[in-house]
Structures are given as C-alpha cells and as structure tokens.
C-alpha positions in Angstrom: 15.8 24.3 5.0 12.9 26.8 3.7 9.4 24.8 4.1 6.9 26.0 1.9 3.0 25.9 2.7 1.4 25.9 -0.9 -2.1 24.7 -1.9 -1.2 23.9 -5.2 0.9 20.8 -4.2 -2.1 20.1 -1.4 -4.4 20.4 -4.4 -2.3 18.1 -6.7 -1.5 15.4 -4.2 -5.6 15.3 -3.4 -6.0 15.0 -7.0 -3.3 12.4 -7.4 -4.7 9.9 -4.9 -8.4 10.3 -5.9 -7.0 9.8 -9.4 -6.6 11.2 -12.6 -10.4 10.3 -12.9 -11.6 12.0 -9.9 -15.4 11.8 -11.0 -15.1 8.0 -11.7 -16.2 6.9 -8.3 -15.1 3.5 -8.7 -11.4 3.8 -8.9 -8.9 2.0 -6.9 -5.5 3.3 -8.8 -2.9 2.6 -6.7 -1.7 0.1 -3.3 -3.9 0.5 -0.7 -6.7 3.0 -2.5 -7.7 6.2 -3.5 -6.0 8.2 -0.5 -3.5 5.2 0.0 -4.5 4.7 3.5 -6.7 1.0 3.1 -10.3 2.3 2.8 -12.8 2.5 0.2 -14.7 5.1 -0.5 -17.7 2.9 -1.5 -21.3 2.3 0.6 -23.8 0.3 -0.2 -22.3 -2.9 0.7 -23.4 -6.3 2.2 -23.1 -6.3 6.0 -23.2 -10.0 6.4 -22.5 -12.4 4.0 -24.8 -15.6 2.7 -23.5 -19.2 4.0 -20.4 -19.5 1.4 -19.7 -16.0 0.9 -20.8 -13.7 -1.8 -21.6 -14.2 -5.7 -18.0 -15.1 -7.7 -18.3 -13.2 -10.4 -15.0 -14.7 -12.4 -11.7 -16.2 -11.7 -8.7 -15.7 -13.2 -5.7 -18.5 -12.7 -3.0 -17.4 -14.8 -2.2 -14.5 -13.2 1.4 -15.6 -12.5 2.7 -15.6 -8.9 3.1 -13.2 -6.5 2.0 -10.9 -3.8 1.0 -7.9 -4.7 -3.0 -6.2 -5.3 -4.9 -4.7 -8.1 -5.6 -1.7 -9.0 -9.1 -0.6 -11.0 -9.1 2.7 -12.8 -10.9 3.8 -15.9 -12.7 0.4 -16.5 -9.7 -1.6 -16.6 -7.9 -3.9 -14.1 -4.3 -3.9 -13.7 -2.1 -6.8 -11.7 1.6 -7.9 -11.7 2.8 -11.9 -11.6 6.1 -13.2 -12.1 5.7 -16.0 -15.3 7.8 -18.1 -17.4 11.1 -16.2 -15.6 9.7 -12.4 -16.1 7.6 -9.9 -14.3 4.4 -9.5 -15.7 2.0 -6.9 -16.0 -1.9 -7.5 -17.1 -4.6 -5.7 -18.0 -8.2 -7.2 -17.4 -11.5 -5.9 -18.8 -14.2 -5.6 -16.2 -15.6 -9.4 -17.2 -12.0 -10.7 -16.5 -10.9 -11.1 -19.6 -7.5 -10.0 -20.6 -6.6 -7.3 -22.6 -3.0 -7.4 -22.6 0.2 -8.7 -21.3 4.0 -7.1 -20.8 7.0 -8.1 -19.5 9.2 -4.8 -18.4 11.6 -7.1 -16.7 12.8 -10.1 -15.3 11.0 -11.8 -12.4 12.3 -12.4 -8.8 14.1 -15.1 -8.5 15.4 -15.3 -5.0 13.7 -15.8 -2.0 10.0 -16.0 -2.1 9.9 -15.6 -5.8 6.6 -13.3 -7.3 5.4 -10.3 -8.1 5.5 -7.3 -4.9 4.7 -3.9 -6.6 1.4 -3.1 -7.3 0.7 -1.0 -10.5 -0.1 2.6 -10.1 -2.3 4.3 -12.7 -2.0 7.8 -13.5 -4.4 9.0 -16.3 -3.2 6.8 -19.9 0.0 5.7 -17.8 0.7 2.7 -15.5 4.2 2.4 -12.8 5.6 -1.0 -11.4 8.4 -1.8 -10.0 9.8 -5.0 -10.2 11.7 -7.0 -7.4 15.1 -6.3 -9.1 14.8 -2.5 -8.9 13.6 -1.3 -12.3 11.1 1.0 -12.2 8.7 1.1 -15.9 6.0 3.2 -16.9 3.9 1.9 -19.4 0.8 3.1 -21.3 -2.4 1.8 -20.1 -4.0 1.5 -23.8 -1.4 -1.3 -24.3 1.6 -2.0 -21.9 3.8 -0.2 -24.1 7.0 0.7 -22.4 7.4 5.0 -22.2 10.6 4.8 -20.0 12.0 2.8 -17.2 14.9 3.2 -14.5 17.0 0.8 -12.7 17.1 2.0 -9.4 20.5 0.1 -8.5 21.9 2.9 -10.7 21.5 5.3 -8.1 23.6 3.5 -5.4 20.9 1.6 -3.4 20.3 -2.0 -3.3 17.5 -4.0 -1.8 16.6 -6.1 1.2 17.3 -10.2 1.0 13.7 -10.3 -0.6 14.0 -7.7 -2.8 12.4 -4.2 -3.9 8.9 -4.4 -3.3 7.3 -1.2 -2.5 4.7 0.6 -4.9 5.3 4.0 -7.0 3.9 7.2 -5.5 2.5 9.7 -8.3 2.3 13.0 -6.6 1.4 15.8 -9.2 4.7 15.3 -11.7 6.6 13.2 -9.8 7.2 9.4 -9.8 8.7 8.6 -6.4 10.3 5.2 -5.2 13.3 4.5 -2.5 16.8 3.2 -3.9 18.1 3.2 -0.8 21.5 4.2 0.6 22.5 7.9 0.8 19.4 9.3 -1.4 16.8 6.7 0.1 14.0 8.6 -1.6 14.1 9.5 -5.5 11.6 11.5 -7.2 11.5 11.6 -11.2 9.5 13.1 -13.8 7.0 11.0 -14.1 6.6 11.8 -18.3 10.5 11.0 -19.0 11.6 9.7 -15.8 14.7 12.3 -15.5 15.3 12.8 -11.7 14.1 15.5 -9.9 15.4 15.3 -6.8 17.0 13.0 -4.2 16.2 13.0 -0.5 19.8 13.9 1.4 20.8 13.4 5.0 19.4 10.4 5.6 21.0 6.9 4.8 18.9 3.6 4.8 17.9 0.8 2.7 14.8 0.9 1.3 13.1 -2.1 3.4 10.0 -2.9 1.6 7.1 -0.1 2.4 5.6 2.5 0.0 5.5 6.1 0.7 2.5 8.0 1.7 1.8 11.8 1.3 0.3 14.0 3.8 -0.3 17.3 4.7 0.3 18.4 8.4 -0.1 22.4 9.3 -0.2 23.2 5.4 3.3 21.6 4.8 3.3 18.4 2.4 5.1 15.6 3.6 5.8 12.3 2.2 6.8 9.0 5.0 8.1 6.1 4.9 9.4 2.7 6.5 13.1 2.2 6.1 16.2 0.3 7.0 17.0 2.9 9.1 13.5 4.0 11.1 10.9 6.0 9.8 11.3 9.3 8.2 9.2 12.3 6.7 11.2 14.6 3.7 9.5 17.9 2.1 6.7 16.7 -1.0 8.4 19.4 -3.3 12.4 18.8 -2.7 13.4 15.3 -0.7 14.8 17.3 2.4 14.5 15.4 5.4 11.7 17.3 7.6 12.3 14.6 10.7 13.4 10.7 11.5 13.1 7.9 14.3 15.0 5.0 14.5 11.9 2.4 15.6 12.4 -0.6 13.9 16.1 0.1 12.7 17.6 -3.1 11.9 14.4 -5.2 12.3 14.4 -8.8 10.3 11.7 -6.6 8.1 9.7 -3.8 7.9 6.7 -3.8 5.7 3.8 -1.8 6.8 3.3 1.6 5.3 3.2 4.5 8.0 -0.2 6.1 8.2 -1.1 10.1 9.0 -4.4 10.8 11.0 -5.1 14.0 13.5 -1.5 15.1 13.4 0.0 12.0 14.5 1.7 9.4 12.4 1.8 5.3 13.0 3.9 3.4 12.2 4.1 -0.5 13.3 6.0 -3.6 12.1 6.2 -7.3 12.8 8.8 -9.7 14.3 7.9 -8.6 18.0 8.8 -4.8 17.5 4.9 -3.3 17.2 4.4 0.3 16.5 5.3 3.7 17.4 2.6 6.9 17.4 4.4 10.1 16.7 2.8 13.4 17.2 3.7 16.4 14.7 4.2 20.2 15.2 5.7 22.9 13.1 7.6 25.4 14.4 8.8 28.0 11.9 10.9 26.0 9.8 11.2 23.2 11.7 9.1 20.0 12.2 9.2 17.9 15.4 8.0 14.6 15.5 7.7 13.7 19.4 7.3 10.1 20.6 3.9 9.7 21.9 3.7 6.1 22.9 4.5 2.8 21.5 2.7 -0.4 21.5 3.2 -4.3 21.6 -0.3 -4.5 20.9 0.1 -4.4 17.2 2.9 -6.6 16.1 1.8 -6.3 12.1 4.1 -8.4 9.9 2.8 -7.3 6.5 -0.8 -6.9 7.0 -1.2 -3.4 7.6 -4.0 -1.7 9.5 -6.5 1.6 8.8 -7.2 4.9 11.1 -10.9 5.5 11.6 -12.4 7.9 13.8 -9.5 8.1 16.2 -8.7 4.4 16.1 -6.1 2.4 14.8 -7.8 -1.1 13.6 -5.1 -3.9 12.1 -3.3 -7.1 12.1 -1.7 -8.1 15.5 0.3 -10.8 15.4 -2.1 -14.1 14.7 -4.9 -12.1 15.2 -6.4 -8.5 15.3 -6.2 -5.0 17.9 -8.0 -1.8 18.1 -5.8 1.0 19.7 -7.2 4.4 20.3 -4.8 6.4 18.1 -4.3 9.4 21.3 -3.6 7.4 24.2 -2.5 3.9 22.1 -4.7 2.1 24.7 -6.2 -1.3 23.7 -9.8 -1.4 23.1 -9.6 -5.0 22.0 -7.3 -8.0 21.0 -9.1 -10.8 19.1 -8.2 -13.8 16.8 -11.4 -13.9 14.3 -9.9 -15.8 11.1 -6.4 -15.1 12.1 -3.3 -13.5 11.4 -3.9 -11.6 7.9 -4.3 -8.4 6.0 -7.1 -5.6 6.1 -9.3 -3.5 4.0 -11.7 -0.9 5.8 -14.9 -0.1 3.5 -18.6 1.1 4.5 -17.9 0.4 8.0 -16.7 -2.7 7.5 -13.3 -5.0 7.9 -12.5 -7.2 4.7 -9.9 -9.6 6.6 -7.6 -11.8 4.6 -5.9 -14.4 6.1 -1.8 -15.2 5.3 -2.0 -18.8 5.1 -5.2 -21.2 3.3 -7.3 -18.9 1.3 -9.6 -17.4 4.2 -11.4 -14.2 3.7 -13.9 -12.8 6.2 -16.4 -9.7 6.6 -16.2 -8.0 10.1 -18.5 -5.6 11.8 -15.9 -4.0 14.2 -16.0 -0.6 16.5 -13.9 0.4 19.6 -16.6 -2.3 21.5 -15.4 -5.4 19.5 -15.2 -7.4 16.4 -17.6 -9.6 14.9 -16.9 -11.6 11.9 -20.1 -11.7 9.5 -19.6 -13.7 6.4 -16.3 -16.0 5.0 -15.4 -17.2 1.7 -12.6 -19.7 0.8 -10.2 -18.9 -2.5 -7.8 -21.4 -3.8 -4.1 -20.8 -3.9 -0.3 -22.0 -2.4 1.9 -20.6 -0.3 1.6 -17.5 1.7 -0.7 -14.5 0.8 0.3 -11.0 1.5 -2.1 -9.0 -1.0 -4.3 -7.1 0.6 -7.8 -7.4 -0.2 -9.5 -4.8 -2.6 -13.0 -3.2 -2.2 -14.1 -1.0 -5.0 -16.9 -0.7 -7.3 -19.2 -2.8 -4.8 -16.6 -5.9 -5.9 -14.3 -7.6 -3.5 -10.6 -9.1 -5.5 -8.7 -11.3 -3.6 -5.4 -11.9 -5.2 -3.9 -15.6 -4.3 -0.9 -16.6 -5.5 -1.7 -17.3 -9.4 -5.6 -16.6 -8.9 -7.4 -13.4 -8.8 -11.1 -13.4 -7.7 -13.5 -11.0 -8.3 -16.9 -11.1 -5.9 -20.0 -9.2 -5.8 -20.5 -7.9 -2.3 -23.3 -4.9 -2.8 -26.6 -5.4 -1.1 -29.6 -5.2 -2.9 
C-alpha cells in the first residue's frame, strides 16, 4: 500500500468541512457541524438563559417524524422527516417558512420509523441517505434530483434500524457505508459513479457516520461499524487500521473523534469507549490501544474533545475524561441522558425523553447548568442540538424550534 502525503487533499478536506462558502460564518453544512466534531464556531452567546429559556424565534410543526438534525447553509435551513409514507427533505428560509419539499425515497417504516440522515450541503447540491439505503443528490435551489444510488446494489445491507449515517462530502467524493465486503464506498459527487470501494474489511455499516482527519500528513476516514472501528485512506479506500472494540454490539451509533494524535470512540449497551494512539512508519499506520473506559457508555448522544478533554453522554448523565489517560474528571447527571453540542465555551444538552434542553458551563473541574427550556414532541429524541448564527435549533419528533441565544 502506498500512502501519499498531499496538501491538496488536506486543503480539500478543510474547504469541504467549513462549507463551500467559507466566508459565511453562520453555516452548519452537515451532521455535527463545520468540522463534523459537534463544535460550533459561534461566539458572543449567552452564558445563562432567562427563566423559561431563551427567546423563541419560530416553530415548525410539520417536519415529519425523525431523529436527524438540521443543516444551515447559504441562508437556508435543511431538514428531513418521514411523512405520509415518504422520506421528505425540506428547505426553510431563516424565518421558518417552507421554500420547498421533495421525497427522494419512501419512508423507513420498520423499527423506530422516522428519518435518520442529516442533509449534507455542498454548494448548490444536497446529499441525503434514506433509511432504506437510497443515497440522493438534490439541487439546493428546488430539491430536484441530480442522481441517486441504492446502497443495496453494492452488496451491503443495514442493521435492524436501517441506514442512519449522514453522507460525507470530501473534495469530489460523496462517501457512505453500504456495509459488507466493500464496507465504505466513495462516489463521484457530481454524477454518482463509483470512485473507490474499501477492501480488506467486511462488516455491517451500523449507524454512525464517516469522519475525515489528517494525521502526520496522512488523510484518513474513520468510522464505526458492526465489526468495530476502521480507518481507510481518504483517496483510495484502502484499510489503514482497525480495532474490534464493540464488535457485534447491539448497536454502534456515535462517530469516532480525532484530536492530538488520538482517536476516541464510545458506544452504549454497557460497552464504553476506547482511545487509540496513532503512529506512522513508512507506509504503515499503527493504532495502539492507549486505554479503555466504562465511564462513557454513550448510546447516541455523542461527545466533543476540547483542550485535551472529552465531554459526552455517559449512561444517564455526562462525563469528562482526560484524552491522554482516560482519567475521570467528573460524572454528573445534570438533565439526564441525551445529546450535546459545544459552542462558545458552553455545552448545549438535549435530553432523550421529555424535550428538555439545557445550557451548561463546563471544564475539567465540573459542570453547572445555567439555563433550561422544554420543547414539545413524542417518543425518544435523538437529534443533536445545532448552534449556529446565534441561534439554537432543536428538533423533537415532527417539531423544529429556533431560539435566539446571542448575548445582548
């Protein structure tokens, strides 16, 4: 295997992750934000909310059922939801008024019906994956289909809860996981033609998404699968390293995260997390186990890595771990199990049941809730909060809420 250190691909990755309109600061173009790490570039936000929560700007009640978050790009908000037997993709203006609505596939109607994939925005194109495995490329101006592919045609099949990842756009590639012998596949983002298929690693796709990063000049894509965590070369799909942590778990949902030469991945169902230290020697990449933990049993809510510390969902609450050692800094229940996003030095928490969201100050010394608000919906909420442009977006069931969280 030949590994190439190319600044061109690194620049493509960074250009893609901050969105095609990098000059527009208020863009959240894909799942987990501009860097796909759950961290917002926003500053100047409230450090505490008034009683009753921040100001509600608007609410949409007809989003359709689902668990995905929103994307925000170029002054438009994009979302997905299942309604009337179809997967629907919506575009709204910044006042919450619907611009268009299209249906690229039928709805996922089996266990836990509802949309899964967060739309990925790349210039004048939008990419979304249905629970049934249809990957669609749409025009952002009107939702018209450019191309679509069925992941089932590539020999893979989803787990019992359907395909759930959000498509990764990397340079000219649209990347998703059919699963099977060619677990990860890269398509030409313009026409849907297959560019490469991963080889040497066979596993079901599970429910997380692909995360790109560069280590020691090498461009990699890491993701969780039914067979554990795996990383492939971004340009070719060749397997660079893998680890069987959480192999054959009930469900592996969160994405891996990279920071400071380390990759962290955690899952729920009493599994916990693993931290791998990366090293490169010639054409060989090693991923050595640094530590494991049972202090971040993370079902779906994810985690962020900030200044050498991991903050994330642990069981029915939250934990902070030292990235280098795995040392537990604290465990707190706060508002209970849920998902999180980091913005302007604060954590935004959104609970799984009941619609409560919270703002929390946190550091390795502790966590303190400084505001709460409750939104309406039914069933479990697995949509992560989105904080961009001084706004907080919360999706619960068929409802989408937009709050003003800018400081005065």
